[in-house]
N, C-alpha and C positions, 0 to 999 in steps of 0.2 A: 504493500500500500504506500509506503513512504517513497519508493521509487516512482510509482505512478504519480504521486503528488508533485515530486520534483520535475518530472517530465511535463506535467500540465503547467507548472509555473514557468518553465523554460519556453514552452510553446506560446503562452500568453505574453511573455516578455518580448519575444521576437515579433509577434503580431502587433504589439504596442509600438515597437520601433518602426515597423513597416507602415502602420497607420499614421503615425505622426509625420513620417516622411511624405506620405501621400497627401497630407493636408496642406503641404506647401504649394501645391498647384491647383488651380480651379478645376482643371480637367479631371484630376484624380481624386478630388476632395470627397465626393459622394461615396465612392468605393472605399476610400480610406476610413471614412466615418463608420461604415459597416464593419470593416476589419477591426477597428478599435472596439466597437460594441461586442464583436465576437470574442475579442481578447478579454474584455471585462467579464463576459459570461463564463469563460473558461477559468478565469482567476477566481471568480466567486465559487465555482464548483471545487476547485483545488483548496481554497481556504476552508470551506465547510468540511471537506474530507480531513484536512489537517487538524481542525478543531476537534472533530469526532475521534481522531486517533489519539489526541493528547489530553482531552478533558471530557468530563461528563457534564454536559450542559443541557439546559432545558430547551429543546428544539422548538417548542411552541412559540417562544418569544422571537427566536430567529426567523421562523417562517412568517410570523406576523410582521416583523420588520421588513422582510423581503417583499411581501405582498403589498404592504403600505407604500414602501418606497417605489415599487414598480408602477403601481396605480397612479401615484402622484406625479412621477416623472413622465409617464405616458400622457396623462391629462395635460400637463403643462406644455409638452412638446407638440401635441396635436392642436391645442387651442391658441398658442401664442401667435400673434400677428407679427409681420416683419418689423414694424416700428417698435415692437416690444421685445425684440430679440436681445438688444443690449442689456435690458433690465434682467431678463432671464439668465443670461450668462453671468451677470454680477451675482444673482441669487444663487446659482449653482456654485460659483466660487466660494461664496459664504458658507454654504452647506459643507463643502470640503474642509474648510477651516474649522467649522464646528465639530465635524467628525474627528479631526486630529486632536482638538482640545479635549473632547470627551474621552478619547482613548487614553490620553495622558492622565486625566483625572481618575479614570477607572483603574489604570495600572497602579497609580499611587495608593488608592484606597485598598486595592488587592494586596499590595505589599505590606501595608500596615495591619490588615486583617490577618495575613499569613504570619506576621511577626507575633501577633497576640495569640494565635492558635498554637504556634510552636512553643511559646513561652509557658503556656498553660498545660502543655502535654506532660503527663505524669512521668517521673523518673528520667526526664530528658535534660534536665538542667546541667548535668555534668558531662553528658556524652554527645549531645546533638549540637550542631553548629547551624547558624542561620547567616547566610552570606559569608562574611569574612571574620566574624567574631563568635565566640561561644555564647550560648544562651545564658550562662551564669553571669555574663557581663552585659547582656543585651538590655537590661532594664535601664542602664545608664548610657547606652550607646546611641549615637545619632541614627537617623532613618536610613542612612546608606548601609546599615547592617543588612538590610534585606534588598537593597537596590545597588547594583554596581555603579561605579562612578560614571561610566559611559552612558548607562541607562538614565542616570539622574540628569546628566547634561541634556540628553535628547528629550527627556520629559519636560524639562523647563523650556527648551526651545519649541517643543510642540505646543505648549500652552501659549507662549509668546506669539509665534507665527499663526497658530490656529485662531487665537482670539482676535488678533489684528485683522486677519483675513475675513473673519465673520462680520464684525461690526463695520469694517471699512467697506466691505462689499454691500452691506445693507445701506450705508450712506450713499454709495454710488447708485444703488437701485433707487433710493428715494429721490436723488437729484435728477436722475434720468426720467423717473416716473412723474416728476413734478410735485411729489408729496412735500418736498422742501425746496427752498430756493436754490437755483443753480449757481448763484454767485459765490464768491469766496467769503469764507467766514474765518476771521482770525481772532483768537482770544488774546488778552493781554499776556505778554511774555510767552507767546505760543511755543516757541522752541524749548524754553526751559520747562514748560509743562510736559511736552513730549519726552524730554530727557528724564524728568522725574518719574513719569509713568513707566518708562522703559526700565529704569533702575529698580523701581518698586516691583515690577513683574519678575525680573530676574532674581533680585536679592531675596524677595519673599519666598519664591520657589526654592532657591538654593538653600535658604535657612531651614526650610522644612526637611530637606534631604540630608544636609550636612551638619547641622548645628543642634537642632532641637532633639532631646531624648525621646524615644518612642513612647514612653509611658505618658507623655504630655499629649494625649490624643486630641484634646480640645484645641490646644495651640497649633498642632499640626494641621488640623482641618481649617483653622482660622487663617494660617499662612497660605494654604493652598487656595482658599477662597479669595484672599487679598490678591494673590498673583493672577488668578483668573479674571477677577473684576478689573484689575488694573490693565490687563491686556485688552479687555473689551473697550475700556475708555480710551486707550491709546489708539485703537482702530478708528474710533470716532474722531479724535483730535487729529489723526493722521490724514483723514479723508476730507474733512469739512473745508480746509483751505483751498481745495482744488475746484476751479470753476468748471462750468458745463462745457466750455470749449475744449478742456483738457481731459474730459472723461474717457475718450478712447485710450489714452495712455494709462489712466488709472485702471480701467478694466483689464488691460493687458498685464499690468504690473500685479494686480491682485490674482490674476490667473497664474502668474509665476509663483506668487506666494502660496496659492493652494497646492501647487506641485511640491514646493519645499515642505509644506506641512505634511503632505502625504509621505514624502521621503523620511521625515522625522518619525512619523508613525511607524514606518517600516523598520527603523532602528529599534524603536521601543518594542515592537512585536517580533523582532528577528525575522522579518518577512522580506526576502530579497526582491520579490516582485514589486512590492510597494516602494522599495528604495529605487529600483530601476525606473519604474513608470513615473514616480514622483520627480525624480531627477530630470527625466526627459521633459516633462511638462514645465518644470521650473526653468530649465535652460531655454526651452522654446519660447516661453512667455517672456523671459528677460531679453532674448534676441529680438522678439517682436516689439517689445517696449523701446529698445534702442532704435529700431527702425522708425517707429512712430515719432520719437523725439527728433530724429534727424529730419523727418518729413516736416516738422514744425520749426526746424532750425533752433531748437532749444535743448538745453541739458535736462536730464531727469531731475536734478536738484532744483532747477529753475521752475519746472512744471509743478513740483510738489511743495516748494517752500516760498517761491517768490510771489510778491503781490503783483497782480496783473493790472498795472495802472493804465487806465484808458485815457485817450487824448481828448475826450469830449466829442469824438466823431459821431457818437450815437445821437447827439443833440443837434448836429448840423442839419440844416435843411437841404434837401436835394434840389438842384436847379437843372433845367434843360432836360428833364427826363421825358423820353418819348414813349408813348404807349402804342402797342399794336394789338392785334386780335388773331384768332386762329386762321382767318383767311390769309392775312399777311404771312404768317408762318408757313402755311400750306403751299402758297405760291413760291416762296423762297426755297423751301425744301425740295419741291418737285423739280425746280430749275437748277438745282445744285448738282455738282459732280461728287463732291466730298462733304460729308456731314459728320460732325463729332457730337455725341451726346455726353453731357457731364451730369451724372446723377448725384443727388444729395439727399439729406434726410427728408426733405419735403416730398420726394418721390416715394419714400417708404411710408410716410405718414398718410399719404393719399392712396396708397396701394395701387399705384399707377404703372407698375412694372409690366403687367400683361398688355396694357394699352400701348405702352412704348414699344414692346416687341411687335405688336400688330402694325403700328405705324411704320416701324423700320422695315418690316417685310414688304409693305406696300411700296415704300421708296426703293427698296432693292429690286423689286419687280420692274421698276422704271429705270433701272441702271444706275441708281445712286449708291455710292459706297458709304455705308453707315458703320461707324465704329464708336466705341464707348471708352472714355478716358476716366480712369478711377484714381483719385487722389488717396494716398495712404491714410489720411485722417478724415476722409469723407464719411458722413454718418456719425453714429455714436458708439461704435466699437470697431476694432480692427477687422477689416474684411466685410463690413456691413453691406457695402454696395455690391461686392462680388456675390455674396449669398443672395441678395435681393434679386439681382439680374439672373442668376443661375436658376432661381425658383421659377422664373418665367421662361425657362428653356432658351434663353438667348445663347447662341453659339459661343463657346469658350474662346475661339480664336478672334472674336470681335471685342474682347475685353482687354484693355491695355493699361499697364501701370503708367503712372505719371511720367517717369523718366524715359519710357519707350515711345511716348506719343507727343510730348510737349513741343518738340521741334516741328511737328506737322501742323500746328495751329496757324502758322503764317500762310500756308498754302491751302487752308480749308475755306470752303465757300460759306458754310453756315455752321455755327455752333449753337446747340440747343442746351441751355443750362436749366435743369429741372430740380428746383428745390435746394441747390447748393448756394453758398454765400461766401464764406471766408476763404475757401480754397480757390476762388477765382477773383479775389480782390487785388487789383493792380497796385494798391497802396503798399503791399508787401514787397514790391519791387522798387518803387520810386519815392516813397515817403519815409525818410529816416526817423521821423517822430512817431510813426505808427507802431504799436506794439507787435504787429505782425511782420514788421520789416525783416527781411532776410528769409522768411519762410518760403520754400519753393511752392509755386502755385501752378495751376493749369491756366496758361495765358490765353483765355478766351477772347480777351480784348484785341489780340493780334489777328483774328479771323476777319474775313471780308464783312461778315454780318453775324450778329449774335442776338438770339432771342432768349430772354430770361423769364421763365415761368415761376411766379411767386404769388402768394396771396396778397402781399403788400410790400411796401418798402422797409418793413421792419428789419432791424439788424439781426445778424446771425448770432451764433453762440458767443463770439468774441465781443459782441455789442458795438461793432464799429460800422461806420458808413462805408458803403461799397462804391468805389469810383467807377466800376464797370457800368453801373446803372445810368451814369451820366454821359457815357461815351456816345459819340455821334454814330457809331456803328451798332449801337444796342437798341433793341425795342423790347420794352417790358410788356409781358402778357399776363395780366393779373387774374388770379383765380386758382382754384384747386388744381393740382397737377393732373389728376385723372380726368376732370371735366374739360380742361384745356386740351389735353392730348386727344381725348375722344372727339372734341370739336375739330381738331386738325385732321383727324382721320376722316370725318364726314366731308370736310372740304376737299381733301385729296381725292376722295371717291367722286366728287362732283366735277373735278377738273378733267 
């Protein structure tokens, strides 16, 4: 049985590696997701067999947990709308952090209970050892009598990373969901508060394992509670200074944290699969976080800790804005040779991706070359626009990363910006006072003509005025993305 379990763990580990590798490309992402799900299923079977081999547990609660988790996960996956995908990802990250923290707490309680049972065993005081000290000395010994040093370190780290991931993800969910303000919230002496919470989390946990004698059960549980609560509060104070414009970076970073938390849990449980898969997720999330930061031309420290000082652009009035309608857009699009579509969160919010695909197919039937330019921070999570367009079965070879298509805007006849804002703001190129200055953008302003579909002239997540809207080459088409695109489709049919 043990050989079978090891083989299952190895197979699951390999499948996780293949799955994460496949997620790097849009074309292979769907199959990679299925492979990763298969790996998780195999891992669960192996873990259950491993538990049955090593311990006598109540299977009723295990089965209840599996069924409840499966039903909840399936319901959320089936009912989530594309604009709600970032919140769901943040929620899942938080649940991973919660699981890690719960394992650390459970293992700590188990160690203390084990110590008490061993100490109470008759005739054992002189002959039995617990951990590295004899039971005769255990009453005055610190908690690491029943927990090895490496386990104690990983338990503390599991509480720290798991707690921060949980509440940090919930804050990200709340900001994306609109439950709380998407603006930055800074407390007085914010950095000192974060440092103090970090020290409390680590020192309280370490004291419970290395300092306090085991007979002080109340004090041990108190220190554990303090450590857990401090990690929860740290997650809140860590996430609230980050504004809505930077949420894609935070979602990616918290995804990395959830992987690290899983790896820490693997060390606690001596589970190599958790260590491997958690390390892969942690590394992949951090790499993606770095890519996102580069896409914004900002450091991670700047995203997390810097105050995003606006120039007042959101208060400036627009001048010389020209409005168009679906008829103008349809005429321009059908007469164009090359068209680039720039998707943004407004496209997701209006659920217009299927209408966009229908419009593109009609244009392609007329000989128009239609492509999609996707900025790395478009939408509200990494890859949001890729997933959105893939859901509508738009061909993968039509989706282009910013760096692969930005040079083509100069020779493009028409650019159709749907719901995007900050990622096409020319101020990032020519206004040194703009907070976005230096951020790579999709240069829609360089095309022969640009149509921007938006509900209004309201600012994007960064809260800044968009100079593209005032360009002589730009026509604003106001309205819901889906309604406007459907209007364009009807006009194309009539031409």
